[in-house]
DOKE-64534 format. One line per field, with one value per residue: residue number from 1; residue in one letter; x, y, z of N, C-alpha, C in turn. Coordinates in nm, 3 decimals. Layout:
# residues N
n c(NUM ...)
res c(A ...)
nX c(X ...)
nY c(Y ...)
nZ c(Z ...)
caX c(X ...)
caY c(Y ...)
caZ c(Z ...)
cX c(X ...)
cY c(Y ...)
cZ c(Z ...)
This chain:
# residues 128
n c(1 2 3 4 5 6 7 8 9 10 11 12 13 14 15 16 17 18 19 20 21 22 23 24 25 26 27 28 29 30 31 32 33 34 35 36 37 38 39 40 41 42 43 44 45 46 47 48 49 50 51 52 53 54 55 56 57 58 59 60 61 62 63 64 65 66 67 68 69 70 71 72 73 74 75 76 77 78 79 80 81 82 83 84 85 86 87 88 89 90 91 92 93 94 95 96 97 98 99 100 101 102 103 104 105 106 107 108 109 110 111 112 113 114 115 116 117 118 119 120 121 122 123 124 125 126 127 128)
res c(X X X X X X X X X X X X X X X X X X X X X X X X X X X X X X X X X X X X X X X X X X X X X X X X X X X X X X X X X X X X X X X X X X X X X X X X X X X X X X X X X X X X X X X X X X X X X X X X X X X X X X X X X X X X X X X X X X X X X X X X X X X X X X X X)
nX c(16.829 16.769 16.498 16.548 16.407 16.255 16.277 16.506 16.692 16.710 16.824 16.701 16.554 16.678 16.713 16.450 16.341 16.494 16.410 16.137 16.164 16.301 16.112 15.894 16.027 16.084 15.821 15.731 15.888 15.930 15.795 15.651 15.515 15.309 15.030 14.981 15.097 14.920 14.713 14.780 14.829 14.941 15.163 15.383 15.471 15.314 15.211 15.449 15.541 15.339 15.368 15.624 15.579 15.393 15.537 15.744 15.629 15.510 15.727 15.834 15.943 15.924 15.584 15.477 15.272 15.029 15.061 15.057 14.846 14.651 14.479 14.583 14.399 14.411 14.282 14.033 14.111 14.208 13.994 13.865 14.009 14.058 14.176 14.329 14.461 14.668 14.742 14.818 15.036 15.208 15.265 15.398 15.617 15.745 15.814 15.989 16.204 16.280 16.360 16.580 16.741 16.807 16.961 16.874 16.926 16.932 16.791 16.627 16.494 16.341 16.168 16.033 15.920 15.726 15.552 15.483 15.351 15.128 14.998 14.951 14.787 14.565 14.463 14.330 14.039 13.910 13.812 13.999)
nY c(38.992 38.656 38.522 38.339 38.065 37.787 37.570 37.629 37.651 37.391 37.256 37.236 37.081 36.822 36.752 36.761 36.554 36.339 36.349 36.277 36.021 35.890 35.923 35.759 35.514 35.470 35.465 35.232 35.035 35.055 34.928 35.087 35.266 35.138 35.178 35.417 35.337 35.146 35.299 35.369 35.294 34.973 34.999 35.255 35.458 35.658 35.802 35.896 36.057 36.252 36.367 36.474 36.665 36.830 36.914 37.053 37.299 37.383 37.428 37.647 37.629 37.537 37.522 37.251 37.065 37.205 37.281 37.031 36.874 37.027 37.244 37.178 37.117 36.980 36.877 36.795 36.602 36.410 36.323 36.068 35.892 35.758 35.963 36.024 36.128 35.941 35.863 36.111 36.165 35.952 36.011 36.258 36.182 36.004 36.182 36.349 36.171 36.123 36.381 36.413 36.208 36.295 36.509 36.769 37.077 37.137 37.366 37.460 37.224 37.196 37.416 37.345 37.108 37.198 37.329 37.110 36.956 37.118 37.116 36.840 36.800 36.943 36.772 36.582 36.389 36.244 36.203 36.105)
nZ c(21.510 21.587 21.775 22.073 22.090 22.268 22.093 21.937 22.144 22.248 22.041 21.797 21.504 21.493 21.764 21.858 21.708 21.810 22.074 22.051 21.946 22.155 22.361 22.275 22.261 22.532 22.631 22.513 22.627 22.904 23.190 23.374 23.218 23.095 23.098 22.952 22.716 22.628 22.532 22.281 21.926 21.796 21.623 21.661 21.496 21.357 21.573 21.681 21.470 21.463 21.719 21.691 21.485 21.616 21.850 21.731 21.638 21.881 22.044 21.927 21.676 21.326 21.225 21.188 21.237 21.207 20.940 20.810 20.915 21.042 21.276 21.610 21.827 22.080 22.320 22.222 22.033 22.203 22.349 22.295 22.452 22.775 23.006 23.294 23.614 23.655 23.393 23.291 23.462 23.400 23.131 23.156 23.317 23.145 22.939 23.080 23.134 22.870 22.791 22.960 22.861 22.602 22.658 22.729 22.872 23.225 23.351 23.143 23.089 23.322 23.297 23.062 23.151 23.333 23.156 22.993 23.185 23.244 22.996 22.963 23.183 23.105 22.917 23.058 23.110 23.288 23.629 23.814)
caX c(16.868 16.662 16.454 16.595 16.292 16.294 16.314 16.646 16.774 16.735 16.901 16.624 16.486 16.743 16.685 16.307 16.324 16.551 16.321 16.018 16.208 16.329 15.985 15.818 16.105 16.057 15.681 15.715 15.973 15.934 15.667 15.584 15.437 15.220 14.895 14.973 15.130 14.798 14.625 14.835 14.823 15.054 15.274 15.390 15.530 15.225 15.209 15.581 15.543 15.249 15.430 15.734 15.524 15.333 15.640 15.819 15.561 15.485 15.852 15.874 16.002 15.826 15.452 15.455 15.143 14.926 15.084 15.030 14.726 14.553 14.489 14.600 14.279 14.461 14.183 13.932 14.172 14.234 13.870 13.830 14.093 14.039 14.299 14.315 14.587 14.772 14.789 14.892 15.164 15.295 15.310 15.496 15.737 15.809 15.875 16.105 16.314 16.323 16.436 16.710 16.818 16.861 17.055 16.822 16.985 16.847 16.700 16.528 16.415 16.243 16.066 15.953 15.843 15.609 15.462 15.431 15.254 15.005 14.934 14.902 14.676 14.452 14.409 14.253 13.893 13.864 13.830 14.122)
caY c(38.877 38.558 38.492 38.210 37.983 37.655 37.487 37.656 37.627 37.248 37.203 37.234 36.964 36.695 36.719 36.732 36.418 36.246 36.351 36.197 35.882 35.836 35.921 35.640 35.397 35.452 35.426 35.095 34.937 35.069 34.881 35.198 35.343 35.044 35.231 35.509 35.262 35.077 35.396 35.395 35.181 34.879 35.065 35.390 35.554 35.771 35.881 35.962 36.163 36.360 36.437 36.553 36.782 36.917 36.976 37.149 37.428 37.416 37.477 37.770 37.602 37.529 37.476 37.138 36.999 37.287 37.274 36.898 36.810 37.129 37.291 37.063 37.084 36.869 36.816 36.728 36.483 36.311 36.284 35.925 35.814 35.786 36.024 36.073 36.170 35.839 35.874 36.239 36.152 35.863 36.083 36.359 36.111 35.953 36.296 36.392 36.079 36.146 36.507 36.385 36.121 36.369 36.609 36.905 37.142 37.127 37.479 37.458 37.102 37.223 37.505 37.265 37.012 37.268 37.347 36.979 36.915 37.196 37.067 36.705 36.812 36.992 36.659 36.493 36.386 36.156 36.269 36.061)
caZ c(21.590 21.598 21.911 22.123 22.129 22.321 21.978 21.906 22.263 22.268 21.930 21.673 21.447 21.529 21.903 21.870 21.654 21.908 22.191 22.019 21.932 22.290 22.434 22.239 22.303 22.675 22.648 22.466 22.695 23.050 23.246 23.443 23.121 23.025 23.085 22.838 22.594 22.585 22.466 22.148 21.833 21.804 21.555 21.717 21.402 21.333 21.697 21.689 21.369 21.506 21.832 21.634 21.417 21.717 21.934 21.649 21.648 22.023 22.100 21.859 21.546 21.218 21.270 21.098 21.262 21.142 20.797 20.756 20.968 21.079 21.414 21.699 21.906 22.159 22.409 22.138 21.973 22.307 22.417 22.288 22.542 22.917 23.058 23.431 23.675 23.634 23.254 23.284 23.532 23.322 23.012 23.199 23.362 23.025 22.871 23.160 23.105 22.732 22.789 23.023 22.772 22.486 22.708 22.744 22.989 23.344 23.373 23.035 23.111 23.428 23.240 22.969 23.229 23.384 23.042 22.956 23.286 23.224 22.875 22.991 23.276 23.026 22.841 23.146 23.092 23.395 23.758 23.882)
cX c(16.748 16.630 16.501 16.477 16.342 16.340 16.462 16.737 16.803 16.812 16.824 16.570 16.546 16.712 16.538 16.280 16.377 16.463 16.199 16.052 16.230 16.201 15.909 15.894 16.079 15.916 15.663 15.789 15.972 15.798 15.586 15.491 15.336 15.080 14.884 15.010 15.005 14.699 14.665 14.820 14.948 15.179 15.274 15.440 15.442 15.218 15.338 15.586 15.456 15.307 15.544 15.681 15.465 15.440 15.724 15.757 15.543 15.609 15.905 15.944 15.895 15.695 15.404 15.320 15.031 14.939 15.038 14.897 14.615 14.574 14.496 14.474 14.308 14.356 14.080 13.988 14.196 14.107 13.834 13.906 14.067 14.172 14.269 14.451 14.699 14.829 14.869 15.031 15.261 15.351 15.421 15.626 15.815 15.879 15.996 16.225 16.368 16.405 16.573 16.799 16.878 16.946 17.003 16.869 16.884 16.747 16.590 16.436 16.307 16.132 15.974 15.866 15.716 15.506 15.402 15.326 15.121 14.927 14.875 14.783 14.549 14.387 14.322 14.104 13.830 13.895 13.960 14.223)
cY c(38.784 38.529 38.352 38.131 37.854 37.560 37.505 37.621 37.478 37.185 37.182 37.098 36.832 36.655 36.688 36.590 36.314 36.236 36.263 36.050 35.819 35.825 35.792 35.511 35.367 35.403 35.278 34.992 34.944 35.030 34.990 35.276 35.257 35.100 35.326 35.439 35.196 35.170 35.421 35.273 35.094 34.941 35.212 35.496 35.677 35.862 35.960 36.080 36.281 36.438 36.525 36.681 36.881 36.989 37.077 37.288 37.474 37.474 37.602 37.751 37.601 37.465 37.360 37.072 37.075 37.277 37.141 36.837 36.910 37.172 37.171 37.022 36.965 36.801 36.737 36.599 36.372 36.264 36.136 35.837 35.855 35.834 36.084 36.115 36.070 35.848 36.002 36.223 36.059 35.936 36.183 36.291 36.057 36.066 36.347 36.302 36.099 36.275 36.488 36.307 36.195 36.488 36.751 36.960 37.154 37.242 37.482 37.336 37.126 37.316 37.428 37.165 37.075 37.289 37.215 36.933 36.988 37.145 36.927 36.709 36.858 36.877 36.568 36.506 36.287 36.226 36.229 36.005)
cZ c(21.611 21.745 21.950 22.179 22.194 22.209 21.945 22.024 22.285 22.152 21.802 21.634 21.494 21.673 21.924 21.818 21.752 22.032 22.166 22.007 22.070 22.372 22.403 22.265 22.450 22.699 22.614 22.551 22.847 23.107 23.315 23.349 23.044 23.003 22.966 22.708 22.538 22.515 22.320 22.057 21.847 21.740 21.598 21.618 21.379 21.456 21.711 21.591 21.410 21.623 21.782 21.568 21.517 21.797 21.857 21.661 21.792 22.088 22.029 21.727 21.438 21.266 21.182 21.116 21.190 20.991 20.737 20.798 20.996 21.223 21.509 21.775 21.998 22.245 22.328 22.078 22.075 22.379 22.406 22.388 22.686 22.974 23.194 23.484 23.649 23.493 23.235 23.343 23.460 23.200 23.049 23.242 23.243 22.950 22.948 23.132 22.964 22.722 22.851 22.927 22.653 22.528 22.712 22.877 23.104 23.359 23.267 23.050 23.216 23.378 23.146 23.044 23.284 23.272 22.996 23.056 23.267 23.103 22.900 23.087 23.204 22.947 22.927 23.118 23.191 23.528 23.827 23.785)
């Protein structure tokens, strides 16, 4: 019997792709997320693709990021960007809205939100 990973529980590749698409749509259009949007390139396609590959493996699906790019080294890759509490909170809020939009079930969404928060908090490199 296959383990019920978050990847499978949310609907696999199609849902992860929809989640990434919605995340970057929100980031690009909701004024509340302007600070984190400014940290990204004008064209968000590469960022979207990288998030999709990363989340695929992070959620227990195919480890696409490692296969295509290498080890994530998230903190190291984010060091060039000033990430404080405000950026962390915007990223997490944007992801929460994206998870709601793609219909991730409430209990799983709350578990994922906690994990997303911990990961986003680890990216902080500014005191506030």
